[in-house]
N, C-alpha and C positions, 0 to 999 in steps of 0.2 A: 546804610549799605557802605561797605568799605571795598574799594578796589585795590588789589595788590598787583603791581607789575612784578612778575615772578620769573625767576630762572631756576628750574628744578635742580640744576647742577651746582648751584651756589648754596653753601651751608647757611649763610646768613639769611638768604631768601627762604630756605626751608624752615629755618627757625622762626621767622616772622609768620609764615603760613601756619605753623603749628600753634603759635600763640593766638592767632585769629580763630583757629578751630577750637582750641581749649576754652576760649572766651565765649564760644557759641556765636561769634560775630557773623551776621549775614554778609556774604562777600561775593565778589566776582574776581576770578583769577585770570589775569591777562598775561599770557605767556608771550611776551614781547619779542622773543627770538623766533618764535614760530610765525607770528603775524606782526610784522614790523609796524610800529606806530607811524601815523602820517605826520607830516610837518605841522599841521594844525593841532594834532594831539600833543605833540612835543611843546609847541608854543603855549598851549593852555596849561600843560603841566608845569612849565617853567614859571608861569605867572602864579600858579597856586603855591609852588615852592618858594617863590620870591627870590630866585637865583638866575644867574646867567648860564648859558649853554655849557661853558667850560666847567662850571661847578657840578654839572650833571654827568660829566665824563669821567671814565675810569682812566686817569692819566698814567697809571702804571702799566697799562696793557701795552704789549708789544706793538699792536696796531696803531695806537696813539703815536708812538715814536716813529713807526714806519711812515705814517702819513704826514709827519712833520707838523703836528697840530699845535705844538708849543709856540710856534712862530706865527700862528694865524690869530688875528685880533677881531676880524669881521664876524659879528654875532650871527649873521645870516648864513655865512659859510659854515660855521660850527654847527648850526642847526641842521644844515644840509648833510653834514657828515653823520650826525646822529640818526637821521632818517635812513641814510645809506648803510650805516654800520651800527645797528642797534646793540651789538656786542659791547660797544663803548658806553652804554647807558649804565650808570651806577644802579645798584640794586641792594635790597628790595625797595620799592617805592609804595607807600600806602597813601590812598586818596580817599577822603570822605568830604563830600560837599565841595566847598571852596578851599579846603585845607589839604595839604599834602606834606609828607616828610620822606626823606631818604632814611630808611630804617637801619642805620649804622651809627653807633652801636645798638645792640638790641634794646637797651634801655630807652632809646627814642621810641621804639615800637610800643613798649609797655606804657610809656607816658602818653603817647598818642591814643592808645586804646582806652586809657583811663579818663579821657575827656568826656 
C-alpha cells in the first residue's frame, strides 16, 4: 500500500497520483491541506524521508518568507510551523512501509514505484 500526501491543485501531485493509478497501485490519498498532519505524523515522515524539517519546506512560498523561516534553525520550531501551515509542505510525498520520497521530479516517483 502506498500513501500519497496529495494537493489536487499541484500539477506534480496530480501527475504522481495518475502514475499510481496507471500502475494499479493500492493507495491511500491523504489530502494534507484538508486534514493537517499532526506533529507526530510529520516527525515520522521526516524519519522515513531521512531529512530535516527545512528540507520538507517549500522555501519559495511567500509564506515562508513572511514568517522569516530562513533565520530559524530550531528543528522543533520548524516542525511546529509545518503543523500550523501545511501549505509549506513539499509535494507530492509517497510513502510505502518505512520508505518515503518527495516526488519531484516525476522520475523519482517512477523509480519509487519500480521498487
